All heavy atoms as a GROMACS GRO file, in nm:
protein
  617
    1MET      N    1   2.022  -0.926  -0.292
    1MET     CA    2   1.999  -0.784  -0.282
    1MET      C    3   1.849  -0.760  -0.310
    1MET      O    4   1.791  -0.827  -0.389
    1MET     CB    5   2.082  -0.700  -0.390
    1MET     CG    6   2.223  -0.728  -0.385
    1MET     SD    7   2.301  -0.639  -0.233
    1MET     CE    8   2.280  -0.467  -0.292
    2GLY      N    9   1.796  -0.664  -0.237
    2GLY     CA   10   1.656  -0.633  -0.250
    2GLY      C   11   1.635  -0.482  -0.275
    2GLY      O   12   1.743  -0.408  -0.296
    3GLY      N   13   1.520  -0.443  -0.253
    3GLY     CA   14   1.498  -0.300  -0.258
    3GLY      C   15   1.391  -0.256  -0.160
    3GLY      O   16   1.301  -0.335  -0.118
    4ILE      N   17   1.398  -0.143  -0.113
    4ILE     CA   18   1.306  -0.086  -0.012
    4ILE      C   19   1.258   0.053  -0.063
    4ILE      O   20   1.337   0.136  -0.094
    4ILE     CB   21   1.361  -0.069   0.122
    4ILE    CG1   22   1.399  -0.217   0.182
    4ILE    CG2   23   1.250  -0.012   0.226
    4ILE    CD1   24   1.458  -0.214   0.320
    5VAL      N   25   1.124   0.069  -0.078
    5VAL     CA   26   1.072   0.202  -0.106
    5VAL      C   27   1.011   0.249   0.016
    5VAL      O   28   0.922   0.179   0.082
    5VAL     CB   29   0.963   0.179  -0.213
    5VAL    CG1   30   0.893   0.306  -0.255
    5VAL    CG2   31   1.023   0.110  -0.340
    6THR      N   32   1.042   0.367   0.052
    6THR     CA   33   0.982   0.425   0.172
    6THR      C   34   0.939   0.567   0.141
    6THR      O   35   1.010   0.645   0.084
    6THR     CB   36   1.093   0.441   0.291
    6THR    OG1   37   1.147   0.311   0.316
    6THR    CG2   38   1.029   0.505   0.413
    7LYS      N   39   0.803   0.593   0.171
    7LYS     CA   40   0.746   0.721   0.149
    7LYS      C   41   0.665   0.739   0.282
    7LYS      O   42   0.552   0.693   0.297
    7LYS     CB   43   0.665   0.728   0.025
    7LYS     CG   44   0.742   0.717  -0.101
    7LYS     CD   45   0.661   0.770  -0.224
    7LYS     CE   46   0.758   0.755  -0.344
    7LYS     NZ   47   0.702   0.813  -0.464
    8GLY      N   48   0.731   0.819   0.370
    8GLY     CA   49   0.651   0.851   0.507
    8GLY      C   50   0.637   0.721   0.580
    8GLY      O   51   0.743   0.638   0.589
    9ASN      N   52   0.521   0.689   0.621
    9ASN     CA   53   0.492   0.565   0.693
    9ASN      C   54   0.471   0.440   0.606
    9ASN      O   55   0.446   0.331   0.651
    9ASN     CB   56   0.368   0.583   0.776
    9ASN     CG   57   0.396   0.671   0.888
    9ASN    OD1   58   0.473   0.645   0.977
    9ASN    ND2   59   0.333   0.793   0.893
   10VAL      N   60   0.482   0.458   0.475
   10VAL     CA   61   0.456   0.348   0.382
   10VAL      C   62   0.598   0.300   0.343
   10VAL      O   63   0.688   0.362   0.307
   10VAL     CB   64   0.386   0.391   0.256
   10VAL    CG1   65   0.380   0.282   0.153
   10VAL    CG2   66   0.244   0.445   0.287
   11LYS      N   67   0.610   0.162   0.363
   11LYS     CA   68   0.742   0.102   0.331
   11LYS      C   69   0.703  -0.029   0.260
   11LYS      O   70   0.631  -0.110   0.306
   11LYS     CB   71   0.817   0.067   0.462
   11LYS     CG   72   0.962   0.018   0.433
   11LYS     CD   73   1.031  -0.010   0.569
   11LYS     CE   74   1.078   0.120   0.616
   11LYS     NZ   75   1.173   0.110   0.723
   12ILE      N   76   0.774  -0.059   0.137
   12ILE     CA   77   0.754  -0.165   0.062
   12ILE      C   78   0.891  -0.229   0.054
   12ILE      O   79   0.989  -0.173  -0.006
   12ILE     CB   80   0.693  -0.139  -0.076
   12ILE    CG1   81   0.552  -0.075  -0.056
   12ILE    CG2   82   0.686  -0.265  -0.165
   12ILE    CD1   83   0.497  -0.022  -0.192
   13ALA      N   84   0.898  -0.362   0.089
   13ALA     CA   85   1.018  -0.436   0.073
   13ALA      C   86   1.010  -0.527  -0.048
   13ALA      O   87   0.911  -0.591  -0.064
   13ALA     CB   88   1.059  -0.508   0.196
   14ILE      N   89   1.110  -0.536  -0.138
   14ILE     CA   90   1.113  -0.612  -0.257
   14ILE      C   91   1.234  -0.710  -0.247
   14ILE      O   92   1.345  -0.663  -0.219
   14ILE     CB   93   1.118  -0.524  -0.373
   14ILE    CG1   94   1.003  -0.422  -0.380
   14ILE    CG2   95   1.123  -0.608  -0.505
   14ILE    CD1   96   1.029  -0.297  -0.454
   15SER      N   97   1.206  -0.833  -0.272
   15SER     CA   98   1.320  -0.932  -0.277
   15SER      C   99   1.290  -1.032  -0.387
   15SER      O  100   1.174  -1.072  -0.414
   15SER     CB  101   1.324  -1.002  -0.142
   15SER     OG  102   1.422  -1.102  -0.148
   16THR      N  103   1.392  -1.081  -0.447
   16THR     CA  104   1.382  -1.194  -0.541
   16THR      C  105   1.454  -1.311  -0.475
   16THR      O  106   1.505  -1.398  -0.555
   16THR     CB  107   1.443  -1.154  -0.679
   16THR    OG1  108   1.573  -1.118  -0.667
   16THR    CG2  109   1.355  -1.040  -0.743
   17ASN      N  110   1.489  -1.302  -0.353
   17ASN     CA  111   1.575  -1.412  -0.292
   17ASN      C  112   1.708  -1.432  -0.358
   17ASN      O  113   1.751  -1.548  -0.366
   17ASN     CB  114   1.495  -1.544  -0.272
   17ASN     CG  115   1.380  -1.533  -0.184
   17ASN    OD1  116   1.382  -1.466  -0.090
   17ASN    ND2  117   1.270  -1.602  -0.210
   18GLY      N  118   1.759  -1.323  -0.409
   18GLY     CA  119   1.893  -1.334  -0.476
   18GLY      C  120   1.902  -1.388  -0.617
   18GLY      O  121   2.005  -1.389  -0.679
   19LYS      N  122   1.780  -1.416  -0.663
   19LYS     CA  123   1.769  -1.475  -0.804
   19LYS      C  124   1.789  -1.368  -0.915
   19LYS      O  125   1.835  -1.405  -1.024
   19LYS     CB  126   1.629  -1.546  -0.820
   19LYS     CG  127   1.608  -1.660  -0.721
   19LYS     CD  128   1.709  -1.761  -0.746
   19LYS     CE  129   1.665  -1.889  -0.656
   19LYS     NZ  130   1.778  -1.987  -0.641
   20SER      N  131   1.746  -1.243  -0.887
   20SER     CA  132   1.755  -1.139  -0.985
   20SER      C  133   1.747  -1.002  -0.924
   20SER      O  134   1.643  -0.935  -0.921
   20SER     CB  135   1.640  -1.153  -1.091
   20SER     OG  136   1.653  -1.049  -1.185
   21PRO      N  137   1.874  -0.955  -0.872
   21PRO     CA  138   1.881  -0.829  -0.815
   21PRO      C  139   1.833  -0.721  -0.909
   21PRO      O  140   1.780  -0.616  -0.869
   21PRO     CB  141   2.027  -0.813  -0.779
   21PRO     CG  142   2.082  -0.954  -0.770
   21PRO     CD  143   2.000  -1.036  -0.869
   22THR      N  144   1.856  -0.734  -1.041
   22THR     CA  145   1.808  -0.634  -1.131
   22THR      C  146   1.672  -0.620  -1.134
   22THR      O  147   1.612  -0.503  -1.144
   22THR     CB  148   1.866  -0.668  -1.273
   22THR    OG1  149   2.014  -0.668  -1.262
   22THR    CG2  150   1.819  -0.568  -1.377
   23THR      N  151   1.596  -0.733  -1.128
   23THR     CA  152   1.458  -0.730  -1.115
   23THR      C  153   1.399  -0.645  -0.996
   23THR      O  154   1.308  -0.569  -1.005
   23THR     CB  155   1.396  -0.863  -1.126
   23THR    OG1  156   1.426  -0.934  -1.240
   23THR    CG2  157   1.238  -0.865  -1.114
   24ALA      N  158   1.464  -0.676  -0.876
   24ALA     CA  159   1.434  -0.612  -0.752
   24ALA      C  160   1.457  -0.460  -0.765
   24ALA      O  161   1.380  -0.374  -0.719
   24ALA     CB  162   1.515  -0.667  -0.640
   25LYS      N  163   1.561  -0.419  -0.833
   25LYS     CA  164   1.594  -0.290  -0.857
   25LYS      C  165   1.489  -0.220  -0.949
   25LYS      O  166   1.444  -0.113  -0.913
   25LYS     CB  167   1.743  -0.273  -0.925
   25LYS     CG  168   1.766  -0.136  -0.957
   25LYS     CD  169   1.902  -0.128  -1.052
   25LYS     CE  170   1.933   0.010  -1.096
   25LYS     NZ  171   2.050   0.000  -1.171
   26ARG      N  172   1.450  -0.286  -1.055
   26ARG     CA  173   1.355  -0.227  -1.148
   26ARG      C  174   1.212  -0.223  -1.079
   26ARG      O  175   1.143  -0.121  -1.100
   26ARG     CB  176   1.340  -0.303  -1.267
   26ARG     CG  177   1.466  -0.310  -1.358
   26ARG     CD  178   1.508  -0.169  -1.397
   26ARG     NE  179   1.621  -0.176  -1.477
   26ARG     CZ  180   1.706  -0.079  -1.484
   26ARG    NH1  181   1.693   0.027  -1.406
   26ARG    NH2  182   1.820  -0.095  -1.561
   27LEU      N  183   1.177  -0.315  -1.004
   27LEU     CA  184   1.050  -0.310  -0.920
   27LEU      C  185   1.055  -0.184  -0.823
   27LEU      O  186   0.955  -0.123  -0.796
   27LEU     CB  187   1.022  -0.439  -0.849
   27LEU     CG  188   0.985  -0.552  -0.945
   27LEU    CD1  189   0.977  -0.683  -0.859
   27LEU    CD2  190   0.841  -0.522  -0.998
   28ARG      N  191   1.167  -0.179  -0.757
   28ARG     CA  192   1.186  -0.064  -0.667
   28ARG      C  193   1.165   0.073  -0.735
   28ARG      O  194   1.092   0.157  -0.693
   28ARG     CB  195   1.323  -0.057  -0.599
   28ARG     CG  196   1.339   0.052  -0.496
   28ARG     CD  197   1.481   0.060  -0.436
   28ARG     NE  198   1.587   0.046  -0.534
   28ARG     CZ  199   1.631   0.150  -0.619
   28ARG    NH1  200   1.574   0.275  -0.611
   28ARG    NH2  201   1.733   0.122  -0.699
   29GLN      N  202   1.218   0.093  -0.853
   29GLN     CA  203   1.208   0.207  -0.929
   29GLN      C  204   1.064   0.225  -0.969
   29GLN      O  205   1.011   0.335  -0.976
   29GLN     CB  206   1.299   0.201  -1.054
   29GLN     CG  207   1.448   0.209  -1.020
   29GLN     CD  208   1.541   0.179  -1.141
   29GLN    OE1  209   1.499   0.110  -1.230
   29GLN    NE2  210   1.657   0.246  -1.140
   30PHE      N  211   0.995   0.121  -1.012
   30PHE     CA  212   0.857   0.123  -1.051
   30PHE      C  213   0.771   0.181  -0.936
   30PHE      O  214   0.691   0.277  -0.951
   30PHE     CB  215   0.805  -0.010  -1.092
   30PHE     CG  216   0.663  -0.024  -1.121
   30PHE    CD1  217   0.602   0.024  -1.238
   30PHE    CD2  218   0.583  -0.082  -1.024
   30PHE    CE1  219   0.473   0.024  -1.254
   30PHE    CE2  220   0.443  -0.093  -1.039
   30PHE     CZ  221   0.386  -0.030  -1.156
   31PHE      N  222   0.792   0.119  -0.822
   31PHE     CA  223   0.702   0.155  -0.712
   31PHE      C  224   0.740   0.296  -0.666
   31PHE      O  225   0.658   0.379  -0.620
   31PHE     CB  226   0.730   0.064  -0.592
   31PHE     CG  227   0.643  -0.068  -0.612
   31PHE    CD1  228   0.712  -0.179  -0.621
   31PHE    CD2  229   0.509  -0.063  -0.624
   31PHE    CE1  230   0.641  -0.304  -0.647
   31PHE    CE2  231   0.432  -0.187  -0.636
   31PHE     CZ  232   0.493  -0.305  -0.649
   32GLU      N  233   0.863   0.337  -0.668
   32GLU     CA  234   0.895   0.484  -0.637
   32GLU      C  235   0.824   0.581  -0.732
   32GLU      O  236   0.786   0.682  -0.685
   32GLU     CB  237   1.043   0.504  -0.652
   32GLU     CG  238   1.129   0.433  -0.534
   32GLU     CD  239   1.284   0.450  -0.554
   32GLU    OE1  240   1.326   0.485  -0.668
   32GLU    OE2  241   1.346   0.435  -0.454
   33ASP      N  242   0.814   0.534  -0.860
   33ASP     CA  243   0.745   0.619  -0.952
   33ASP      C  244   0.596   0.629  -0.940
   33ASP      O  245   0.525   0.720  -0.963
   33ASP     CB  246   0.778   0.579  -1.096
   33ASP     CG  247   0.918   0.611  -1.132
   33ASP    OD1  248   0.988   0.687  -1.064
   33ASP    OD2  249   0.965   0.554  -1.228
   34VAL      N  250   0.527   0.504  -0.912
   34VAL     CA  251   0.376   0.510  -0.913
   34VAL      C  252   0.317   0.541  -0.774
   34VAL      O  253   0.197   0.579  -0.776
   34VAL     CB  254   0.331   0.357  -0.961
   34VAL    CG1  255   0.375   0.329  -1.106
   34VAL    CG2  256   0.371   0.259  -0.862
   35ILE      N  257   0.389   0.526  -0.673
   35ILE     CA  258   0.331   0.559  -0.541
   35ILE      C  259   0.356   0.711  -0.521
   35ILE      O  260   0.462   0.763  -0.533
   35ILE     CB  261   0.411   0.486  -0.426
   35ILE    CG1  262   0.378   0.341  -0.439
   35ILE    CG2  263   0.351   0.536  -0.292
   35ILE    CD1  264   0.468   0.254  -0.340
   36PRO      N  265   0.236   0.779  -0.504
   36PRO     CA  266   0.233   0.927  -0.495
   36PRO      C  267   0.325   0.969  -0.372
   36PRO      O  268   0.312   0.908  -0.276
   36PRO     CB  269   0.099   0.973  -0.494
   36PRO     CG  270   0.011   0.850  -0.456
   36PRO     CD  271   0.104   0.728  -0.495
   37ASP      N  272   0.378   1.093  -0.389
   37ASP     CA  273   0.461   1.147  -0.272
   37ASP      C  274   0.370   1.179  -0.150
   37ASP      O  275   0.421   1.165  -0.041
   37ASP     CB  276   0.535   1.266  -0.321
   37ASP     CG  277   0.648   1.236  -0.420
   37ASP    OD1  278   0.704   1.125  -0.416
   37ASP    OD2  279   0.682   1.320  -0.497
   38ASN      N  280   0.246   1.211  -0.179
   38ASN     CA  281   0.153   1.232  -0.066
   38ASN      C  282   0.088   1.108  -0.008
   38ASN      O  283  -0.013   1.131   0.064
   38ASN     CB  284   0.052   1.347  -0.103
   38ASN     CG  285  -0.041   1.290  -0.212
   38ASN    OD1  286  -0.018   1.192  -0.273
   38ASN    ND2  287  -0.146   1.370  -0.238
   39ILE      N  288   0.136   0.994  -0.036
   39ILE     CA  289   0.073   0.877   0.022
   39ILE      C  290   0.075   0.876   0.172
   39ILE      O  291  -0.021   0.824   0.236
   39ILE     CB  292   0.145   0.740  -0.032
   39ILE    CG1  293   0.061   0.622   0.008
   39ILE    CG2  294   0.281   0.727   0.024
   39ILE    CD1  295  -0.051   0.609  -0.072
   40ASP      N  296   0.166   0.939   0.236
   40ASP     CA  297   0.171   0.948   0.385
   40ASP      C  298   0.047   1.032   0.438
   40ASP      O  299  -0.004   0.995   0.548
   40ASP     CB  300   0.304   1.004   0.432
   40ASP     CG  301   0.334   0.981   0.575
   40ASP    OD1  302   0.316   0.863   0.613
   40ASP    OD2  303   0.370   1.074   0.654
   41ASP      N  304   0.008   1.127   0.358
   41ASP     CA  305  -0.110   1.206   0.401
   41ASP      C  306  -0.238   1.112   0.407
   41ASP      O  307  -0.318   1.116   0.501
   41ASP     CB  308  -0.139   1.326   0.310
   41ASP     CG  309  -0.034   1.431   0.317
   41ASP    OD1  310   0.038   1.441   0.417
   41ASP    OD2  311  -0.024   1.495   0.215
   42LEU      N  312  -0.250   1.026   0.304
   42LEU     CA  313  -0.359   0.930   0.299
   42LEU      C  314  -0.347   0.831   0.426
   42LEU      O  315  -0.454   0.810   0.486
   42LEU     CB  316  -0.346   0.850   0.169
   42LEU     CG  317  -0.451   0.732   0.156
   42LEU    CD1  318  -0.598   0.799   0.159
   42LEU    CD2  319  -0.416   0.653   0.029
   43VAL      N  320  -0.231   0.776   0.441
   43VAL     CA  321  -0.215   0.689   0.558
   43VAL      C  322  -0.263   0.755   0.701
   43VAL      O  323  -0.327   0.698   0.776
   43VAL     CB  324  -0.066   0.632   0.576
   43VAL    CG1  325  -0.042   0.561   0.690
   43VAL    CG2  326  -0.042   0.558   0.443
   44LYS      N  327  -0.204   0.882   0.714
   44LYS     CA  328  -0.246   0.941   0.842
   44LYS      C  329  -0.403   0.972   0.837
   44LYS      O  330  -0.452   0.952   0.955
   44LYS     CB  331  -0.165   1.085   0.848
   44LYS     CG  332  -0.019   1.062   0.875
   44LYS     CD  333   0.058   1.187   0.862
   44LYS     CE  334   0.196   1.170   0.879
   44LYS     NZ  335   0.274   1.304   0.865
   45ASN      N  336  -0.459   1.012   0.742
   45ASN     CA  337  -0.603   1.040   0.741
   45ASN      C  338  -0.684   0.896   0.757
   45ASN      O  339  -0.786   0.905   0.832
   45ASN     CB  340  -0.654   1.099   0.603
   45ASN     CG  341  -0.606   1.240   0.581
   45ASN    OD1  342  -0.582   1.310   0.690
   45ASN    ND2  343  -0.589   1.286   0.461
   46LEU      N  344  -0.634   0.794   0.699
   46LEU     CA  345  -0.708   0.670   0.725
   46LEU      C  346  -0.694   0.622   0.860
   46LEU      O  347  -0.777   0.557   0.922
   46LEU     CB  348  -0.648   0.553   0.623
   46LEU     CG  349  -0.703   0.575   0.479
   46LEU    CD1  350  -0.624   0.473   0.401
   46LEU    CD2  351  -0.849   0.541   0.477
   47ASN      N  352  -0.572   0.652   0.924
   47ASN     CA  353  -0.557   0.623   1.061
   47ASN      C  354  -0.654   0.692   1.154
   47ASN      O  355  -0.698   0.639   1.236
   47ASN     CB  356  -0.408   0.638   1.105
   47ASN     CG  357  -0.386   0.613   1.247
   47ASN    OD1  358  -0.388   0.698   1.333
   47ASN    ND2  359  -0.368   0.484   1.277
   48GLU      N  360  -0.673   0.820   1.128
   48GLU     CA  361  -0.769   0.901   1.210
   48GLU      C  362  -0.904   0.849   1.181
   48GLU      O  363  -0.986   0.833   1.278
   48GLU     CB  364  -0.762   1.045   1.161
   48GLU     CG  365  -0.630   1.118   1.204
   48GLU     CD  366  -0.610   1.107   1.358
   48GLU    OE1  367  -0.704   1.133   1.438
   48GLU    OE2  368  -0.496   1.069   1.406
   49TYR      N  369  -0.943   0.812   1.063
   49TYR     CA  370  -1.079   0.751   1.025
   49TYR      C  371  -1.093   0.623   1.097
   49TYR      O  372  -1.196   0.598   1.151
   49TYR     CB  373  -1.095   0.743   0.880
   49TYR     CG  374  -1.220   0.667   0.849
   49TYR    CD1  375  -1.341   0.724   0.862
   49TYR    CD2  376  -1.221   0.542   0.777
   49TYR    CE1  377  -1.462   0.668   0.819
   49TYR    CE2  378  -1.342   0.477   0.745
   49TYR     CZ  379  -1.455   0.547   0.773
   49TYR     OH  380  -1.582   0.484   0.738
   50ARG      N  381  -0.993   0.544   1.098
   50ARG     CA  382  -0.992   0.414   1.174
   50ARG      C  383  -1.034   0.427   1.314
   50ARG      O  384  -1.099   0.340   1.369
   50ARG     CB  385  -0.858   0.342   1.150
   50ARG     CG  386  -0.843   0.210   1.203
   50ARG     CD  387  -0.710   0.160   1.177
   50ARG     NE  388  -0.662   0.065   1.275
   50ARG     CZ  389  -0.553   0.043   1.316
   50ARG    NH1  390  -0.447   0.110   1.268
   50ARG    NH2  391  -0.524  -0.043   1.413
   51LYS      N  392  -0.978   0.520   1.379
   51LYS     CA  393  -1.010   0.554   1.519
   51LYS      C  394  -1.159   0.585   1.543
   51LYS      O  395  -1.206   0.569   1.662
   51LYS     CB  396  -0.924   0.667   1.579
   51LYS     CG  397  -0.774   0.640   1.567
   51LYS     CD  398  -0.694   0.764   1.620
   51LYS     CE  399  -0.556   0.742   1.607
   51LYS     NZ  400  -0.467   0.864   1.642
   52THR      N  401  -1.232   0.622   1.447
   52THR     CA  402  -1.373   0.666   1.470
   52THR      C  403  -1.464   0.558   1.438
   52THR      O  404  -1.581   0.562   1.474
   52THR     CB  405  -1.408   0.779   1.374
   52THR    OG1  406  -1.406   0.746   1.236
   52THR    CG2  407  -1.319   0.898   1.396
   53ILE      N  408  -1.416   0.442   1.377
   53ILE     CA  409  -1.504   0.334   1.334
   53ILE      C  410  -1.554   0.251   1.463
   53ILE      O  411  -1.470   0.223   1.541
   53ILE     CB  412  -1.438   0.234   1.241
   53ILE    CG1  413  -1.395   0.316   1.111
   53ILE    CG2  414  -1.528   0.112   1.190
   53ILE    CD1  415  -1.311   0.234   1.015
   54LYS      N  416  -1.676   0.227   1.469
   54LYS     CA  417  -1.739   0.147   1.580
   54LYS      C  418  -1.753   0.002   1.537
   54LYS      O  419  -1.751  -0.026   1.407
   54LYS     CB  420  -1.874   0.206   1.619
   54LYS     CG  421  -1.872   0.356   1.649
   54LYS     CD  422  -1.794   0.385   1.779
   54LYS     CE  423  -1.795   0.532   1.807
   54LYS     NZ  424  -1.679   0.581   1.858
   55GLY      N  425  -1.769  -0.080   1.633
   55GLY     CA  426  -1.786  -0.231   1.606
   55GLY      C  427  -1.665  -0.320   1.648
   55GLY      O  428  -1.567  -0.264   1.697
   56ASN      N  429  -1.684  -0.448   1.620
   56ASN     CA  430  -1.576  -0.536   1.660
   56ASN      C  431  -1.475  -0.536   1.547
   56ASN      O  432  -1.491  -0.462   1.452
   56ASN     CB  433  -1.638  -0.677   1.684
   56ASN     CG  434  -1.695  -0.736   1.551
   56ASN    OD1  435  -1.652  -0.705   1.439
   56ASN    ND2  436  -1.804  -0.822   1.565
   57PHE      N  437  -1.365  -0.604   1.564
   57PHE     CA  438  -1.261  -0.606   1.478
   57PHE      C  439  -1.301  -0.644   1.329
   57PHE      O  440  -1.264  -0.569   1.226
   57PHE     CB  441  -1.150  -0.712   1.524
   57PHE     CG  442  -1.032  -0.717   1.438
   57PHE    CD1  443  -0.930  -0.619   1.432
   57PHE    CD2  444  -1.013  -0.823   1.340
   57PHE    CE1  445  -0.821  -0.620   1.349
   57PHE    CE2  446  -0.911  -0.826   1.258
   57PHE     CZ  447  -0.807  -0.724   1.256
   58GLU      N  448  -1.391  -0.748   1.310
   58GLU     CA  449  -1.424  -0.787   1.181
   58GLU      C  450  -1.504  -0.670   1.108
   58GLU      O  451  -1.494  -0.651   0.990
   58GLU     CB  452  -1.507  -0.910   1.182
   58GLU     CG  453  -1.420  -1.030   1.213
   58GLU     CD  454  -1.506  -1.160   1.222
   58GLU    OE1  455  -1.624  -1.166   1.188
   58GLU    OE2  456  -1.438  -1.270   1.264
   59GLU      N  457  -1.603  -0.605   1.189
   59GLU     CA  458  -1.670  -0.491   1.130
   59GLU      C  459  -1.585  -0.377   1.089
   59GLU      O  460  -1.610  -0.313   0.986
   59GLU     CB  461  -1.780  -0.453   1.232
   59GLU     CG  462  -1.880  -0.556   1.252
   59GLU     CD  463  -1.970  -0.521   1.376
   59GLU    OE1  464  -1.932  -0.454   1.468
   59GLU    OE2  465  -2.093  -0.569   1.379
   60LYS      N  466  -1.490  -0.354   1.174
   60LYS     CA  467  -1.390  -0.247   1.136
   60LYS      C  468  -1.310  -0.280   1.012
   60LYS      O  469  -1.296  -0.186   0.918
   60LYS     CB  470  -1.302  -0.219   1.256
   60LYS     CG  471  -1.375  -0.152   1.374
   60LYS     CD  472  -1.266  -0.130   1.486
   60LYS     CE  473  -1.344  -0.071   1.601
   60LYS     NZ  474  -1.245  -0.037   1.712
   61VAL      N  475  -1.271  -0.403   1.004
   61VAL     CA  476  -1.186  -0.441   0.879
   61VAL      C  477  -1.272  -0.430   0.757
   61VAL      O  478  -1.236  -0.379   0.660
   61VAL     CB  479  -1.132  -0.579   0.902
   61VAL    CG1  480  -1.081  -0.635   0.760
   61VAL    CG2  481  -1.024  -0.579   0.998
   62GLU      N  482  -1.401  -0.478   0.765
   62GLU     CA  483  -1.497  -0.479   0.658
   62GLU      C  484  -1.522  -0.319   0.619
   62GLU      O  485  -1.520  -0.278   0.502
   62GLU     CB  486  -1.624  -0.537   0.690
   62GLU     CG  487  -1.725  -0.540   0.583
   62GLU     CD  488  -1.850  -0.624   0.612
   62GLU    OE1  489  -1.833  -0.728   0.684
   62GLU    OE2  490  -1.953  -0.580   0.572
   63THR      N  491  -1.538  -0.237   0.712
   63THR     CA  492  -1.552  -0.095   0.684
   63THR      C  493  -1.438  -0.042   0.610
   63THR      O  494  -1.459   0.034   0.505
   63THR     CB  495  -1.593  -0.016   0.816
   63THR    OG1  496  -1.710  -0.073   0.868
   63THR    CG2  497  -1.609   0.125   0.780
   64LEU      N  498  -1.317  -0.062   0.668
   64LEU     CA  499  -1.196  -0.014   0.603
   64LEU      C  500  -1.173  -0.068   0.463
   64LEU      O  501  -1.137   0.004   0.372
   64LEU     CB  502  -1.067  -0.032   0.694
   64LEU     CG  503  -1.064   0.067   0.804
   64LEU    CD1  504  -0.943   0.032   0.902
   64LEU    CD2  505  -1.044   0.201   0.760
   65ASN      N  506  -1.200  -0.196   0.452
   65ASN     CA  507  -1.179  -0.258   0.316
   65ASN      C  508  -1.273  -0.190   0.206
   65ASN      O  509  -1.239  -0.158   0.100
   65ASN     CB  510  -1.213  -0.415   0.324
   65ASN     CG  511  -1.099  -0.482   0.367
   65ASN    OD1  512  -0.974  -0.440   0.366
   65ASN    ND2  513  -1.118  -0.596   0.418
   66GLU      N  514  -1.410  -0.159   0.258
   66GLU     CA  515  -1.505  -0.096   0.165
   66GLU      C  516  -1.457   0.043   0.139
   66GLU      O  517  -1.461   0.081   0.019
   66GLU     CB  518  -1.636  -0.098   0.228
   66GLU     CG  519  -1.747  -0.033   0.140
   66GLU     CD  520  -1.769  -0.122   0.018
   66GLU    OE1  521  -1.753  -0.253   0.024
   66GLU    OE2  522  -1.826  -0.067  -0.080
   67PHE      N  523  -1.401   0.112   0.236
   67PHE     CA  524  -1.365   0.253   0.219
   67PHE      C  525  -1.240   0.271   0.128
   67PHE      O  526  -1.234   0.373   0.056
   67PHE     CB  527  -1.337   0.308   0.360
   67PHE     CG  528  -1.327   0.460   0.357
   67PHE    CD1  529  -1.416   0.544   0.350
   67PHE    CD2  530  -1.189   0.512   0.374
   67PHE    CE1  531  -1.405   0.685   0.353
   67PHE    CE2  532  -1.176   0.655   0.371
   67PHE     CZ  533  -1.278   0.732   0.366
   68THR      N  534  -1.154   0.172   0.132
   68THR     CA  535  -1.022   0.184   0.060
   68THR      C  536  -1.022   0.098  -0.071
   68THR      O  537  -0.919   0.105  -0.140
   68THR     CB  538  -0.907   0.136   0.148
   68THR    OG1  539  -0.922  -0.005   0.185
   68THR    CG2  540  -0.892   0.227   0.270
   69LYS      N  541  -1.143   0.046  -0.108
   69LYS     CA  542  -1.128  -0.045  -0.228
   69LYS      C  543  -1.092   0.034  -0.354
   69LYS      O  544  -1.049  -0.025  -0.450
   69LYS     CB  545  -1.252  -0.129  -0.241
   69LYS     CG  546  -1.378  -0.056  -0.281
   69LYS     CD  547  -1.493  -0.151  -0.291
   69LYS     CE  548  -1.623  -0.071  -0.334
   69LYS     NZ  549  -1.739  -0.156  -0.336
   70GLY      N  550  -1.131   0.150  -0.350
   70GLY     CA  551  -1.096   0.245  -0.477
   70GLY      C  552  -0.946   0.267  -0.498
   70GLY      O  553  -0.905   0.315  -0.600
   71LEU      N  554  -0.870   0.224  -0.398
   71LEU     CA  555  -0.709   0.244  -0.416
   71LEU      C  556  -0.657   0.148  -0.515
   71LEU      O  557  -0.551   0.158  -0.556
   71LEU     CB  558  -0.650   0.238  -0.281
   71LEU     CG  559  -0.685   0.347  -0.178
   71LEU    CD1  560  -0.614   0.321  -0.045
   71LEU    CD2  561  -0.646   0.475  -0.227
   72VAL      N  562  -0.744   0.038  -0.534
   72VAL     CA  563  -0.692  -0.069  -0.611
   72VAL      C  564  -0.769  -0.069  -0.751
   72VAL      O  565  -0.886  -0.054  -0.758
   72VAL     CB  566  -0.708  -0.211  -0.550
   72VAL    CG1  567  -0.665  -0.316  -0.639
   72VAL    CG2  568  -0.640  -0.205  -0.419
   73ASN      N  569  -0.694  -0.080  -0.859
   73ASN     CA  570  -0.740  -0.090  -0.997
   73ASN      C  571  -0.805  -0.240  -1.006
   73ASN      O  572  -0.740  -0.331  -0.997
   73ASN     CB  573  -0.650  -0.074  -1.103
   73ASN     CG  574  -0.601   0.068  -1.114
   73ASN    OD1  575  -0.672   0.160  -1.076
   73ASN    ND2  576  -0.483   0.091  -1.167
   74GLN      N  577  -0.932  -0.234  -1.013
   74GLN     CA  578  -1.001  -0.368  -1.012
   74GLN      C  579  -1.038  -0.392  -1.162
   74GLN      O  580  -1.101  -0.308  -1.232
   74GLN     CB  581  -1.118  -0.378  -0.928
   74GLN     CG  582  -1.076  -0.360  -0.782
   74GLN     CD  583  -1.199  -0.367  -0.690
   74GLN    OE1  584  -1.313  -0.384  -0.735
   74GLN    NE2  585  -1.177  -0.354  -0.555
   75LYS      N  586  -1.018  -0.522  -1.214
   75LYS     CA  587  -1.061  -0.556  -1.347
   75LYS      C  588  -1.225  -0.573  -1.334
   75LYS      O  589  -1.264  -0.642  -1.243
   75LYS     CB  590  -0.993  -0.683  -1.401
   75LYS     CG  591  -0.843  -0.650  -1.416
   75LYS     CD  592  -0.782  -0.795  -1.473
   75LYS     CE  593  -0.640  -0.754  -1.487
   75LYS     NZ  594  -0.561  -0.885  -1.537
   76LYS      N  595  -1.287  -0.522  -1.430
   76LYS     CA  596  -1.429  -0.537  -1.438
   76LYS      C  597  -1.463  -0.648  -1.525
   76LYS      O  598  -1.405  -0.657  -1.648
   76LYS     CB  599  -1.504  -0.405  -1.484
   76LYS     CG  600  -1.473  -0.295  -1.390
   76LYS     CD  601  -1.547  -0.164  -1.442
   76LYS     CE  602  -1.528  -0.056  -1.342
   76LYS     NZ  603  -1.583   0.065  -1.388
   77SER      N  604  -1.547  -0.738  -1.487
   77SER     CA  605  -1.595  -0.846  -1.573
   77SER      C  606  -1.708  -0.804  -1.662
   77SER      O  607  -1.787  -0.715  -1.620
   77SER     CB  608  -1.631  -0.972  -1.486
   77SER     OG  609  -1.739  -0.927  -1.397
   78ASP      N  610  -1.715  -0.845  -1.777
   78ASP     CA  611  -1.828  -0.807  -1.879
   78ASP      C  612  -1.956  -0.870  -1.838
   78ASP      O  613  -1.963  -0.982  -1.797
   78ASP     CB  614  -1.779  -0.843  -2.018
   78ASP     CG  615  -1.660  -0.764  -2.056
   78ASP    OD1  616  -1.677  -0.643  -2.081
   78ASP    OD2  617  -1.546  -0.817  -2.066
   0.00000   0.00000   0.00000
C-alpha cells in the first residue's frame, strides 16, 4: 500500500514497497499538511513563465532552477 497526495497538477506518490504501509500513510499525511493548497497556482504561473524563457534546453533548465531554488530549504554552511 502506498499513498498519493494530489493538489491540482501536483501529485506525489509514496511507497515503501510494502515494507511499512503505516510509514507511507504518515508520509502522505505529512505532505498533505506541508504542501500549500495554492501550490497549483504556483505551478500554473511557473508554466507560463517557462513559456517565456529563451535559449536552448539547458539554459531554460538553468534559469528555472535558479528561479525556483527558493522553494527548497537549503542548509547554509558556516
